[in-house]
N, C-alpha and C positions, 0 to 999 in steps of 0.2 A: 779710887774711882772719882768721877765727876758727873754732874748733870749734863744732859745733851738736849739741845733745842734746835728745831728747824723752824725758822721764822719766815713764813710765806715763800718757801723755797720752790724754785721752778728750774726745770731743765728742758730746753728745746735743742735738739740736735741740729747741727748745721744743715741747711737745705730742707728742713722740715718746717711746716707751718703749725704742726700740732705738738703741744708740750708732752713729753714723756712723763714728767711729774709736774703737776700744777698746783700752786698755792698750798704746799705742804706746811702745815702748822702742827707741831708735835713737841711736847716736853716730856722728857724722861728724867725723873729725879735720881740723884745719886743713890745707888744701891737698889734701885727699882729694876725688876726683870721684865723685859718687853720682848714679845715675839711678833714680827710682822707676818700676817697671814692674808692671803688673797689669791685670786686666780692668776694664772700665768699672764705676764704682760701688764700688770697693774702698777708696777713701779717699785716693788719691794727691794729687789737687788739694786736697782738704779739709785734708790735713796740711800742704801747702805754704802754703795760705791761713792756717792757724794760725801757722805760722812767720813769715810776713810781717805778720800782724796783722788782716786783715779778718774772720777768724773767731776767736772767742774760745774757748779750751779750757774745758770744764766741770770737768775734773779734771786733775791732774798739773802738770808744770812743763816749760817750754821754755827752754833755756839757749843763749845765744850767747856763746861764750867762757865766762867764769865768771859772767856776769850772767843773772839770771832775768828774762826779758822776757815772761813769760806774761800779765801784766796791763798791759803797756806799750802805748801807742797805736802804731798802724802807722807814723806819721811819725817816731816816736822809735826805731825799730829799725834804720834804715839798711839796709833790704833792699828789693829790687824784684823783681817777677816778670815774666817774658816768656813769652808763651804760644806753643805750637807752631803754632797756626793764626792767621789774621789777624782773628779775630772782633771785636776791639776797635777797631782802626784799620786797616782794609783799604787805605786810601789811602797809608799810610806805608811807606817803605823800612825795611829792618832797622836801619840807622844812626839813622833818625828815631825808631824805637821805643826804641832804647837811649838816645838823647839826651833823650827825653821826661822821664824821671825826673830827669835832671840839670837840665833847665830848671825843673821843678817845685821843685827844691831851691834855685833862684836862681843856679845856675852860669852865668856869662856864656857866650855862644855860642862865642867864640874858645877859651875854656878847655875847654868840653865837647867841641869838635872835637879838641883836643889829647888829651883823655882817651880818645877813641874810636879814635884811630889805633893800629894794632898796633906 
């Protein structure tokens, strides 16, 4: 694992004058467990999407370890997201969801099974 830092991160969607996320400053230490909590629309998922890469921050920096990944492509960040509900793949079991990103990364089925076992 590595530490994660949001350094004054902002995201304003094109055509909007209001930031969806404004001045996010957050440090999560290596090995620390953090859960974002808040009302709908407060920026929890948007912030996680900026960390993983599908959303691009309009200002600030996102660091994983000492590396600035703010402008790095999602596939180059070595991060995956798993959602609370089954909206994406309702037919999959939990292990299937977790193995999906390993399969997309080219990990053989036997090796991904080993990585998923506790």
